[in-house]
N, CA, C and O atoms as CSV, one atom per row, in Angstrom:
chain,resi,resn,atom,element,x,y,z
A,1,MET,N,N,17.321,11.714,-0.986
A,1,MET,CA,C,16.310,12.311,-0.129
A,1,MET,C,C,14.947,11.666,-0.343
A,1,MET,O,O,14.182,11.503,0.608
A,2,VAL,N,N,14.638,11.302,-1.573
A,2,VAL,CA,C,13.343,10.706,-1.863
A,2,VAL,C,C,13.227,9.331,-1.217
A,2,VAL,O,O,12.161,8.968,-0.719
A,3,PHE,N,N,14.315,8.562,-1.221
A,3,PHE,CA,C,14.270,7.218,-0.669
A,3,PHE,C,C,14.105,7.236,0.844
A,3,PHE,O,O,13.516,6.312,1.404
A,4,ALA,N,N,14.605,8.252,1.509
A,4,ALA,CA,C,14.432,8.345,2.957
A,4,ALA,C,C,12.965,8.555,3.306
A,4,ALA,O,O,12.501,8.074,4.340
A,5,THR,N,N,12.246,9.253,2.476
A,5,THR,CA,C,10.824,9.470,2.706
A,5,THR,C,C,10.030,8.201,2.445
A,5,THR,O,O,9.050,7.931,3.140
A,6,ASP,N,N,10.435,7.423,1.461
A,6,ASP,CA,C,9.692,6.223,1.092
A,6,ASP,C,C,9.709,5.150,2.168
A,6,ASP,O,O,8.766,4.363,2.257
A,7,VAL,N,N,10.754,5.096,2.987
A,7,VAL,CA,C,10.864,4.039,3.996
A,7,VAL,C,C,9.720,4.113,4.992
A,7,VAL,O,O,9.150,3.076,5.330
A,8,GLY,N,N,9.368,5.277,5.467
A,8,GLY,CA,C,8.284,5.416,6.428
A,8,GLY,C,C,6.921,5.164,5.825
A,8,GLY,O,O,6.009,4.702,6.511
A,9,ILE,N,N,6.775,5.463,4.552
A,9,ILE,CA,C,5.484,5.331,3.900
A,9,ILE,C,C,5.201,3.879,3.504
A,9,ILE,O,O,4.040,3.471,3.476
A,10,TRP,N,N,6.238,3.091,3.197
A,10,TRP,CA,C,6.019,1.703,2.762
A,10,TRP,C,C,5.310,0.882,3.817
A,10,TRP,O,O,4.393,0.127,3.492
A,11,SER,N,N,5.704,1.008,5.061
A,11,SER,CA,C,5.057,0.212,6.104
A,11,SER,C,C,3.597,0.631,6.264
A,11,SER,O,O,2.737,-0.206,6.536
A,12,TYR,N,N,3.322,1.894,6.100
A,12,TYR,CA,C,1.939,2.367,6.163
A,12,TYR,C,C,1.127,1.818,4.990
A,12,TYR,O,O,-0.013,1.391,5.174
A,13,GLN,N,N,1.699,1.826,3.801
A,13,GLN,CA,C,0.988,1.334,2.622
A,13,GLN,C,C,0.673,-0.150,2.740
A,13,GLN,O,O,-0.402,-0.591,2.333
A,14,VAL,N,N,1.593,-0.918,3.291
A,14,VAL,CA,C,1.347,-2.347,3.492
A,14,VAL,C,C,0.192,-2.539,4.472
A,14,VAL,O,O,-0.641,-3.425,4.280
A,15,LEU,N,N,0.136,-1.733,5.499
A,15,LEU,CA,C,-0.947,-1.817,6.480
A,15,LEU,C,C,-2.303,-1.511,5.851
A,15,LEU,O,O,-3.274,-2.222,6.108
A,16,VAL,N,N,-2.382,-0.480,5.044
A,16,VAL,CA,C,-3.641,-0.102,4.400
A,16,VAL,C,C,-4.079,-1.160,3.388
A,16,VAL,O,O,-5.257,-1.511,3.327
A,17,VAL,N,N,-3.144,-1.663,2.602
A,17,VAL,CA,C,-3.480,-2.681,1.612
A,17,VAL,C,C,-3.955,-3.958,2.300
A,17,VAL,O,O,-4.932,-4.567,1.862
A,18,ALA,N,N,-3.283,-4.367,3.362
A,18,ALA,CA,C,-3.709,-5.563,4.094
A,18,ALA,C,C,-5.094,-5.363,4.692
A,18,ALA,O,O,-5.922,-6.274,4.649
A,19,PHE,N,N,-5.354,-4.198,5.243
A,19,PHE,CA,C,-6.669,-3.900,5.804
A,19,PHE,C,C,-7.753,-3.970,4.740
A,19,PHE,O,O,-8.826,-4.527,4.975
A,20,MET,N,N,-7.472,-3.398,3.559
A,20,MET,CA,C,-8.464,-3.409,2.491
A,20,MET,C,C,-8.685,-4.814,1.928
A,20,MET,O,O,-9.816,-5.179,1.608
A,21,LEU,N,N,-7.625,-5.599,1.805
A,21,LEU,CA,C,-7.767,-6.960,1.284
A,21,LEU,C,C,-8.593,-7.834,2.224
A,21,LEU,O,O,-9.464,-8.581,1.776
A,22,VAL,N,N,-8.325,-7.743,3.503
A,22,VAL,CA,C,-9.088,-8.529,4.480
A,22,VAL,C,C,-10.536,-8.053,4.527
A,22,VAL,O,O,-11.457,-8.866,4.599
A,23,SER,N,N,-10.737,-6.748,4.487
A,23,SER,CA,C,-12.103,-6.217,4.522
A,23,SER,C,C,-12.888,-6.604,3.269
A,23,SER,O,O,-14.079,-6.905,3.355
A,24,ALA,N,N,-12.237,-6.598,2.115
A,24,ALA,CA,C,-12.919,-7.000,0.878
A,24,ALA,C,C,-13.279,-8.476,0.920
A,24,ALA,O,O,-14.358,-8.864,0.473
A,25,TRP,N,N,-12.392,-9.297,1.450
A,25,TRP,CA,C,-12.705,-10.726,1.579
A,25,TRP,C,C,-13.889,-10.927,2.523
A,25,TRP,O,O,-14.798,-11.703,2.228
A,26,LEU,N,N,-13.875,-10.226,3.658
A,26,LEU,CA,C,-14.973,-10.343,4.618
A,26,LEU,C,C,-16.278,-9.809,4.031
A,26,LEU,O,O,-17.335,-10.409,4.225
A,27,GLY,N,N,-16.212,-8.693,3.321
A,27,GLY,CA,C,-17.403,-8.138,2.689
A,27,GLY,C,C,-17.982,-9.060,1.633
A,27,GLY,O,O,-19.200,-9.195,1.518
A,28,THR,N,N,-17.111,-9.692,0.863
A,28,THR,CA,C,-17.579,-10.652,-0.144
A,28,THR,C,C,-18.218,-11.862,0.528
A,28,THR,O,O,-19.256,-12.351,0.081
A,29,ALA,N,N,-17.599,-12.338,1.593
A,29,ALA,CA,C,-18.142,-13.507,2.293
A,29,ALA,C,C,-19.495,-13.199,2.937
A,29,ALA,O,O,-20.374,-14.061,2.971
A,30,LEU,N,N,-19.665,-12.002,3.436
A,30,LEU,CA,C,-20.909,-11.652,4.134
A,30,LEU,C,C,-22.036,-11.221,3.202
A,30,LEU,O,O,-23.191,-11.581,3.427
A,31,PHE,N,N,-21.718,-10.455,2.159
A,31,PHE,CA,C,-22.759,-9.777,1.392
A,31,PHE,C,C,-22.844,-10.173,-0.072
A,31,PHE,O,O,-23.568,-9.521,-0.824
A,32,SER,N,N,-22.152,-11.190,-0.509
A,32,SER,CA,C,-22.131,-11.521,-1.939
A,32,SER,C,C,-23.498,-11.978,-2.455
A,32,SER,O,O,-23.806,-11.779,-3.630
A,33,ASP,N,N,-24.305,-12.575,-1.611
A,33,ASP,CA,C,-25.600,-13.064,-2.079
A,33,ASP,C,C,-26.700,-12.007,-2.017
A,33,ASP,O,O,-27.761,-12.192,-2.613
A,34,SER,N,N,-26.467,-10.904,-1.307
A,34,SER,CA,C,-27.547,-9.936,-1.110
A,34,SER,C,C,-27.453,-8.688,-1.981
A,34,SER,O,O,-28.448,-7.976,-2.119
A,35,THR,N,N,-26.295,-8.396,-2.575
A,35,THR,CA,C,-26.161,-7.152,-3.326
A,35,THR,C,C,-25.116,-7.269,-4.430
A,35,THR,O,O,-24.242,-8.134,-4.382
A,36,ALA,N,N,-25.215,-6.396,-5.418
A,36,ALA,CA,C,-24.276,-6.400,-6.544
A,36,ALA,C,C,-22.963,-5.709,-6.207
A,36,ALA,O,O,-21.955,-5.950,-6.871
A,37,GLU,N,N,-22.955,-4.856,-5.188
A,37,GLU,CA,C,-21.728,-4.147,-4.817
A,37,GLU,C,C,-20.668,-5.078,-4.257
A,37,GLU,O,O,-19.485,-4.737,-4.270
A,38,PHE,N,N,-21.062,-6.242,-3.769
A,38,PHE,CA,C,-20.128,-7.197,-3.185
A,38,PHE,C,C,-20.261,-8.571,-3.849
A,38,PHE,O,O,-20.104,-9.597,-3.188
A,39,LYS,N,N,-20.547,-8.589,-5.142
A,39,LYS,CA,C,-20.798,-9.865,-5.829
A,39,LYS,C,C,-19.542,-10.706,-5.978
A,39,LYS,O,O,-19.622,-11.934,-5.936
A,40,ASP,N,N,-18.372,-10.072,-6.154
A,40,ASP,CA,C,-17.114,-10.807,-6.208
A,40,ASP,C,C,-16.024,-10.002,-5.508
A,40,ASP,O,O,-16.239,-8.871,-5.072
A,41,TYR,N,N,-14.847,-10.620,-5.414
A,41,TYR,CA,C,-13.770,-10.023,-4.620
A,41,TYR,C,C,-13.279,-8.705,-5.202
A,41,TYR,O,O,-13.059,-7.751,-4.457
A,42,VAL,N,N,-13.104,-8.633,-6.503
A,42,VAL,CA,C,-12.584,-7.413,-7.139
A,42,VAL,C,C,-13.582,-6.266,-6.992
A,42,VAL,O,O,-13.186,-5.137,-6.703
A,43,THR,N,N,-14.841,-6.537,-7.183
A,43,THR,CA,C,-15.870,-5.509,-7.011
A,43,THR,C,C,-15.928,-5.044,-5.560
A,43,THR,O,O,-16.083,-3.853,-5.291
A,44,SER,N,N,-15.807,-5.968,-4.645
A,44,SER,CA,C,-15.793,-5.608,-3.219
A,44,SER,C,C,-14.601,-4.734,-2.892
A,44,SER,O,O,-14.723,-3.746,-2.168
A,45,LEU,N,N,-13.451,-5.099,-3.427
A,45,LEU,CA,C,-12.237,-4.313,-3.175
A,45,LEU,C,C,-12.378,-2.902,-3.732
A,45,LEU,O,O,-12.010,-1.931,-3.071
A,46,PHE,N,N,-12.904,-2.787,-4.930
A,46,PHE,CA,C,-13.098,-1.466,-5.525
A,46,PHE,C,C,-14.099,-0.632,-4.714
A,46,PHE,O,O,-13.847,0.540,-4.436
A,47,ASN,N,N,-15.214,-1.225,-4.344
A,47,ASN,CA,C,-16.231,-0.481,-3.595
A,47,ASN,C,C,-15.752,-0.092,-2.200
A,47,ASN,O,O,-16.100,0.980,-1.706
A,48,LEU,N,N,-14.973,-0.932,-1.572
A,48,LEU,CA,C,-14.438,-0.556,-0.260
A,48,LEU,C,C,-13.369,0.517,-0.377
A,48,LEU,O,O,-13.202,1.326,0.536
A,49,PHE,N,N,-12.644,0.535,-1.488
A,49,PHE,CA,C,-11.713,1.643,-1.725
A,49,PHE,C,C,-12.483,2.948,-1.891
A,49,PHE,O,O,-12.092,3.979,-1.344
A,50,VAL,N,N,-13.564,2.900,-2.640
A,50,VAL,CA,C,-14.407,4.090,-2.812
A,50,VAL,C,C,-14.960,4.538,-1.459
A,50,VAL,O,O,-15.008,5.733,-1.168
A,51,LEU,N,N,-15.368,3.592,-0.652
A,51,LEU,CA,C,-15.892,3.935,0.676
A,51,LEU,C,C,-14.811,4.522,1.566
A,51,LEU,O,O,-15.082,5.434,2.346
A,52,LEU,N,N,-13.590,4.013,1.460
A,52,LEU,CA,C,-12.496,4.528,2.275
A,52,LEU,C,C,-12.148,5.960,1.905
A,52,LEU,O,O,-11.793,6.759,2.772
A,53,THR,N,N,-12.247,6.284,0.635
A,53,THR,CA,C,-11.970,7.659,0.221
A,53,THR,C,C,-13.191,8.555,0.391
A,53,THR,O,O,-13.105,9.765,0.182
A,54,THR,N,N,-14.305,7.983,0.763
A,54,THR,CA,C,-15.599,8.658,0.957
A,54,THR,C,C,-16.026,9.450,-0.272
A,54,THR,O,O,-16.733,10.450,-0.152
A,55,ALA,N,N,-15.603,9.009,-1.446
A,55,ALA,CA,C,-15.950,9.702,-2.682
A,55,ALA,C,C,-17.438,9.546,-3.005
A,55,ALA,O,O,-18.096,10.515,-3.385
A,56,ASN,N,N,-17.956,8.358,-2.857
A,56,ASN,CA,C,-19.350,8.094,-3.185
A,56,ASN,C,C,-19.934,7.194,-2.096
A,56,ASN,O,O,-20.424,6.098,-2.368
A,57,ASN,N,N,-19.870,7.671,-0.900
A,57,ASN,CA,C,-20.141,6.892,0.297
A,57,ASN,C,C,-21.487,6.166,0.305
A,57,ASN,O,O,-21.478,4.943,0.450
A,58,PRO,N,N,-22.614,6.804,0.164
A,58,PRO,CA,C,-23.884,6.093,0.354
A,58,PRO,C,C,-24.160,5.007,-0.671
A,58,PRO,O,O,-24.854,4.039,-0.360
A,59,THR,N,N,-23.642,5.137,-1.874
A,59,THR,CA,C,-23.950,4.123,-2.881
A,59,THR,C,C,-23.316,2.786,-2.564
A,59,THR,O,O,-23.785,1.750,-3.037
A,60,VAL,N,N,-22.251,2.791,-1.765
A,60,VAL,CA,C,-21.578,1.536,-1.430
A,60,VAL,C,C,-22.384,0.753,-0.403
A,60,VAL,O,O,-22.605,-0.446,-0.569
A,61,TRP,N,N,-22.817,1.415,0.640
A,61,TRP,CA,C,-23.439,0.672,1.737
A,61,TRP,C,C,-24.965,0.731,1.772
A,61,TRP,O,O,-25.576,-0.030,2.522
A,62,ALA,N,N,-25.593,1.587,1.006
A,62,ALA,CA,C,-27.043,1.766,1.115
A,62,ALA,C,C,-27.827,0.522,0.707
A,62,ALA,O,O,-28.774,0.138,1.393
A,63,THR,N,N,-27.448,-0.105,-0.393
A,63,THR,CA,C,-28.199,-1.292,-0.815
A,63,THR,C,C,-27.945,-2.476,0.110
A,63,THR,O,O,-28.841,-3.286,0.348
A,64,VAL,N,N,-26.745,-2.576,0.623
A,64,VAL,CA,C,-26.439,-3.653,1.573
A,64,VAL,C,C,-27.209,-3.436,2.864
A,64,VAL,O,O,-27.751,-4.380,3.439
A,65,TYR,N,N,-27.255,-2.201,3.314
A,65,TYR,CA,C,-27.959,-1.889,4.556
A,65,TYR,C,C,-29.466,-2.114,4.412
A,65,TYR,O,O,-30.116,-2.559,5.358
A,66,SER,N,N,-30.018,-1.814,3.253
A,66,SER,CA,C,-31.450,-2.035,3.074
A,66,SER,C,C,-31.790,-3.530,3.054
A,66,SER,O,O,-32.898,-3.916,3.426
A,67,ALA,N,N,-30.850,-4.365,2.625
A,67,ALA,CA,C,-31.078,-5.808,2.630
A,67,ALA,C,C,-30.838,-6.437,3.995
A,67,ALA,O,O,-31.516,-7.390,4.382
A,68,ASN,N,N,-29.852,-5.885,4.728
A,68,ASN,CA,C,-29.498,-6.459,6.026
A,68,ASN,C,C,-29.037,-5.332,6.953
A,68,ASN,O,O,-27.970,-4.753,6.747
A,69,HIS,N,N,-29.830,-5.030,7.956
A,69,HIS,CA,C,-29.510,-3.924,8.854
A,69,HIS,C,C,-28.313,-4.217,9.761
A,69,HIS,O,O,-27.730,-3.286,10.316
A,70,LEU,N,N,-27.941,-5.462,9.921
A,70,LEU,CA,C,-26.767,-5.791,10.725
A,70,LEU,C,C,-25.461,-5.444,10.006
A,70,LEU,O,O,-24.393,-5.463,10.619
A,71,SER,N,N,-25.540,-5.131,8.726
A,71,SER,CA,C,-24.341,-4.725,7.994
A,71,SER,C,C,-23.797,-3.401,8.520
A,71,SER,O,O,-22.664,-3.026,8.217
A,72,PHE,N,N,-24.593,-2.705,9.295
A,72,PHE,CA,C,-24.134,-1.465,9.929
A,72,PHE,C,C,-22.848,-1.698,10.701
A,72,PHE,O,O,-21.937,-0.872,10.645
A,73,PHE,N,N,-22.758,-2.805,11.418
A,73,PHE,CA,C,-21.582,-3.071,12.234
A,73,PHE,C,C,-20.334,-3.262,11.388
A,73,PHE,O,O,-19.253,-2.828,11.784
A,74,PHE,N,N,-20.460,-3.899,10.235
A,74,PHE,CA,C,-19.324,-4.062,9.332
A,74,PHE,C,C,-18.856,-2.704,8.801
A,74,PHE,O,O,-17.668,-2.386,8.858
A,75,PHE,N,N,-19.790,-1.910,8.287
A,75,PHE,CA,C,-19.406,-0.626,7.701
A,75,PHE,C,C,-18.951,0.380,8.750
A,75,PHE,O,O,-18.052,1.180,8.492
A,76,PHE,N,N,-19.550,0.348,9.906
A,76,PHE,CA,C,-19.125,1.243,10.986
A,76,PHE,C,C,-17.691,0.926,11.395
A,76,PHE,O,O,-16.865,1.829,11.525
A,77,THR,N,N,-17.398,-0.348,11.595
A,77,THR,CA,C,-16.043,-0.754,11.968
A,77,THR,C,C,-15.047,-0.425,10.863
A,77,THR,O,O,-13.945,0.055,11.131
A,78,TYR,N,N,-15.441,-0.687,9.618
A,78,TYR,CA,C,-14.563,-0.392,8.489
A,78,TYR,C,C,-14.237,1.103,8.420
A,78,TYR,O,O,-13.080,1.473,8.220
A,79,LEU,N,N,-15.234,1.953,8.580
A,79,LEU,CA,C,-14.997,3.393,8.498
A,79,LEU,C,C,-14.219,3.923,9.694
A,79,LEU,O,O,-13.374,4.805,9.542
A,80,ILE,N,N,-14.492,3.398,10.869
A,80,ILE,CA,C,-13.746,3.864,12.051
A,80,ILE,C,C,-12.268,3.511,11.913
A,80,ILE,O,O,-11.402,4.362,12.115
A,81,ILE,N,N,-11.984,2.266,11.571
A,81,ILE,CA,C,-10.585,1.852,11.442
A,81,ILE,C,C,-9.945,2.486,10.209
A,81,ILE,O,O,-8.858,3.057,10.293
A,82,GLY,N,N,-10.617,2.384,9.071
A,82,GLY,CA,C,-10.020,2.842,7.818
A,82,GLY,C,C,-9.935,4.339,7.684
A,82,GLY,O,O,-8.861,4.890,7.440
A,83,PHE,N,N,-11.047,4.991,7.841
A,83,PHE,CA,C,-11.066,6.437,7.588
A,83,PHE,C,C,-10.493,7.235,8.748
A,83,PHE,O,O,-9.630,8.090,8.547
A,84,PHE,N,N,-10.958,6.968,9.942
A,84,PHE,CA,C,-10.545,7.803,11.066
A,84,PHE,C,C,-9.183,7.420,11.628
A,84,PHE,O,O,-8.456,8.295,12.099
A,85,PHE,N,N,-8.813,6.147,11.595
A,85,PHE,CA,C,-7.511,5.756,12.125
A,85,PHE,C,C,-6.432,5.745,11.047
A,85,PHE,O,O,-5.404,6.405,11.195
A,86,LEU,N,N,-6.656,5.001,9.964
A,86,LEU,CA,C,-5.612,4.852,8.951
A,86,LEU,C,C,-5.365,6.132,8.156
A,86,LEU,O,O,-4.220,6.436,7.820
A,87,MET,N,N,-6.414,6.881,7.854
A,87,MET,CA,C,-6.191,8.138,7.129
A,87,MET,C,C,-5.511,9.185,8.021
A,87,MET,O,O,-4.724,9.995,7.531
A,88,SER,N,N,-5.803,9.173,9.304
A,88,SER,CA,C,-5.077,10.054,10.223
A,88,SER,C,C,-3.621,9.632,10.338
A,88,SER,O,O,-2.722,10.467,10.432
A,89,LEU,N,N,-3.408,8.334,10.328
A,89,LEU,CA,C,-2.041,7.823,10.338
A,89,LEU,C,C,-1.309,8.224,9.062
A,89,LEU,O,O,-0.121,8.544,9.108
A,90,ALA,N,N,-1.994,8.211,7.936
A,90,ALA,CA,C,-1.384,8.628,6.671
A,90,ALA,C,C,-0.955,10.085,6.738
A,90,ALA,O,O,0.144,10.438,6.308
A,91,PHE,N,N,-1.816,10.920,7.271
A,91,PHE,CA,C,-1.473,12.334,7.394
A,91,PHE,C,C,-0.263,12.517,8.301
A,91,PHE,O,O,0.631,13.304,7.991
A,92,SER,N,N,-0.226,11.800,9.414
A,92,SER,CA,C,0.893,11.969,10.338
A,92,SER,C,C,2.200,11.442,9.744
A,92,SER,O,O,3.255,12.022,10.000
A,93,VAL,N,N,2.165,10.371,8.964
A,93,VAL,CA,C,3.372,9.852,8.317
A,93,VAL,C,C,3.885,10.843,7.284
A,93,VAL,O,O,5.081,11.128,7.233
A,94,VAL,N,N,2.991,11.367,6.468
A,94,VAL,CA,C,3.406,12.339,5.456
A,94,VAL,C,C,3.945,13.606,6.113
A,94,VAL,O,O,4.955,14.152,5.669
A,95,TYR,N,N,3.282,14.074,7.163
A,95,TYR,CA,C,3.734,15.290,7.836
A,95,TYR,C,C,5.078,15.084,8.523
A,95,TYR,O,O,5.943,15.956,8.446
A,96,SER,N,N,5.271,13.957,9.188
A,96,SER,CA,C,6.545,13.735,9.871
A,96,SER,C,C,7.688,13.582,8.870
A,96,SER,O,O,8.804,14.035,9.126
A,97,ASN,N,N,7.411,12.942,7.727
A,97,ASN,CA,C,8.447,12.856,6.692
A,97,ASN,C,C,8.759,14.225,6.102
A,97,ASN,O,O,9.919,14.545,5.840
A,98,TYR,N,N,7.743,15.015,5.898
A,98,TYR,CA,C,7.957,16.371,5.393
A,98,TYR,C,C,8.770,17.191,6.391
A,98,TYR,O,O,9.693,17.912,6.011
A,99,LYS,N,N,8.422,17.074,7.657
A,99,LYS,CA,C,9.118,17.836,8.698
A,99,LYS,C,C,10.583,17.425,8.789
A,99,LYS,O,O,11.457,18.278,8.942
A,100,SER,N,N,10.858,16.123,8.695
A,100,SER,CA,C,12.252,15.677,8.748
A,100,SER,C,C,13.023,16.139,7.520
A,100,SER,O,O,14.216,16.424,7.619
A,101,GLN,N,N,12.372,16.219,6.371
A,101,GLN,CA,C,13.048,16.714,5.168
A,101,GLN,C,C,13.331,18.209,5.263
A,101,GLN,O,O,14.366,18.677,4.789
A,102,VAL,N,N,12.431,18.949,5.864
A,102,VAL,CA,C,12.636,20.385,6.017
A,102,VAL,C,C,13.791,20.665,6.971
A,102,VAL,O,O,14.582,21.581,6.747
A,103,ILE,N,N,13.882,19.879,8.025
A,103,ILE,CA,C,14.962,20.081,8.990
A,103,ILE,C,C,16.314,19.761,8.356
A,103,ILE,O,O,17.305,20.434,8.639
A,104,LEU,N,N,16.360,18.752,7.513
A,104,LEU,CA,C,17.618,18.349,6.888
A,104,LEU,C,C,18.010,19.225,5.707
A,104,LEU,O,O,19.156,19.177,5.259
A,105,SER,N,N,17.092,20.013,5.206
A,105,SER,CA,C,17.365,20.824,4.026
A,105,SER,C,C,18.260,22.007,4.384
A,105,SER,O,O,17.897,22.815,5.240
A,106,PRO,N,N,19.430,22.123,3.741
A,106,PRO,CA,C,20.329,23.248,4.059
A,106,PRO,C,C,19.769,24.593,3.614
A,106,PRO,O,O,20.044,25.609,4.253
A,107,ILE,N,N,18.999,24.626,2.543
A,107,ILE,CA,C,18.426,25.887,2.082
A,107,ILE,C,C,17.444,26.419,3.106
A,107,ILE,O,O,17.442,27.613,3.407
A,108,THR,N,N,16.626,25.560,3.631
A,108,THR,CA,C,15.644,25.977,4.618
A,108,THR,C,C,16.331,26.433,5.891
A,108,THR,O,O,15.897,27.403,6.512
A,109,ASN,N,N,17.402,25.749,6.290
A,109,ASN,CA,C,18.112,26.159,7.501
A,109,ASN,C,C,18.738,27.534,7.324
A,109,ASN,O,O,18.702,28.352,8.243
A,110,LYS,N,N,19.317,27.800,6.145
A,110,LYS,CA,C,19.898,29.122,5.891
A,110,LYS,C,C,18.810,30.189,5.899
A,110,LYS,O,O,18.997,31.269,6.459
A,111,HIS,N,N,17.676,29.884,5.276
A,111,HIS,CA,C,16.562,30.830,5.247
A,111,HIS,C,C,16.033,31.072,6.660
A,111,HIS,O,O,15.726,32.206,7.028
A,112,HIS,N,N,15.931,30.017,7.438
A,112,HIS,CA,C,15.457,30.150,8.818
A,112,HIS,C,C,16.427,30.990,9.641
A,112,HIS,O,O,15.997,31.837,10.423
A,113,ASP,N,N,17.749,30.764,9.474
A,113,ASP,CA,C,18.739,31.556,10.203
A,113,ASP,C,C,18.671,33.019,9.791
A,113,ASP,O,O,18.786,33.905,10.638
A,114,TYR,N,N,18.487,33.282,8.512
A,114,TYR,CA,C,18.370,34.648,8.022
A,114,TYR,C,C,17.126,35.330,8.598
A,114,TYR,O,O,17.190,36.484,9.022
A,115,MET,N,N,16.011,34.627,8.612
A,115,MET,CA,C,14.776,35.195,9.152
A,115,MET,C,C,14.903,35.443,10.649
A,115,MET,O,O,14.411,36.452,11.152
A,116,LEU,N,N,15.553,34.541,11.361
A,116,LEU,CA,C,15.751,34.710,12.799
A,116,LEU,C,C,16.662,35.895,13.071
A,116,LEU,O,O,16.406,36.667,13.995
A,117,LEU,N,N,17.715,36.054,12.290
A,117,LEU,CA,C,18.611,37.194,12.447
A,117,LEU,C,C,17.871,38.493,12.156
A,117,LEU,O,O,18.063,39.474,12.874
A,118,ASN,N,N,17.046,38.528,11.142
A,118,ASN,CA,C,16.227,39.695,10.838
A,118,ASN,C,C,15.298,40.037,11.999
A,118,ASN,O,O,15.171,41.198,12.390
A,119,PHE,N,N,14.664,39.027,12.532
A,119,PHE,CA,C,13.727,39.219,13.639
A,119,PHE,C,C,14.456,39.784,14.854
A,119,PHE,O,O,13.962,40.711,15.496
A,120,VAL,N,N,15.621,39.234,15.174
A,120,VAL,CA,C,16.375,39.674,16.352
A,120,VAL,C,C,16.876,41.103,16.157
A,120,VAL,O,O,16.818,41.903,17.090
A,121,THR,N,N,17.365,41.437,14.968
A,121,THR,CA,C,17.894,42.783,14.748
A,121,THR,C,C,16.801,43.844,14.748
A,121,THR,O,O,17.064,44.996,15.095
A,122,LYS,N,N,15.615,43.487,14.376
A,122,LYS,CA,C,14.525,44.468,14.367
A,122,LYS,C,C,14.110,44.856,15.783
A,122,LYS,O,O,13.654,45.975,16.017
A,123,PHE,N,N,14.266,43.942,16.710
A,123,PHE,CA,C,13.828,44.211,18.063
A,123,PHE,C,C,14.965,44.546,19.006
A,123,PHE,O,O,14.750,44.632,20.215
A,124,GLU,N,N,16.182,44.740,18.484
A,124,GLU,CA,C,17.293,45.154,19.336
A,124,GLU,C,C,17.169,46.644,19.637
A,124,GLU,O,O,16.694,47.436,18.824
A,125,MET,N,N,17.602,46.976,20.804
A,125,MET,CA,C,17.551,48.388,21.202
A,125,MET,C,C,18.898,48.993,21.206
A,125,MET,O,O,19.043,50.176,21.516
């Protein structure tokens, strides 16, 4: 049962990792000379991961934005694609896998049948 869930999630994980790797490379190429947050590839990757999770959002982009106001377009695009699209996709993948596991679970089906029978018998006349 666990392996059936992993198949749907692997393709999503590859997509997110590829997005972050390309974004970190682009961020390093664009902002490495202007700020310490993007001084090398590993630091860029870590800071963009932090930005994607929105854990410490302003500290990642504030110094870059103060040095170059056009960096808004990079961070706006990164957040729209990463946070609003990919994180929503993550939720939908996890939910659809959960839903398929619940449907296949015999315990849940028996419980659902029992609850449905209870509901029907309570409203019989």
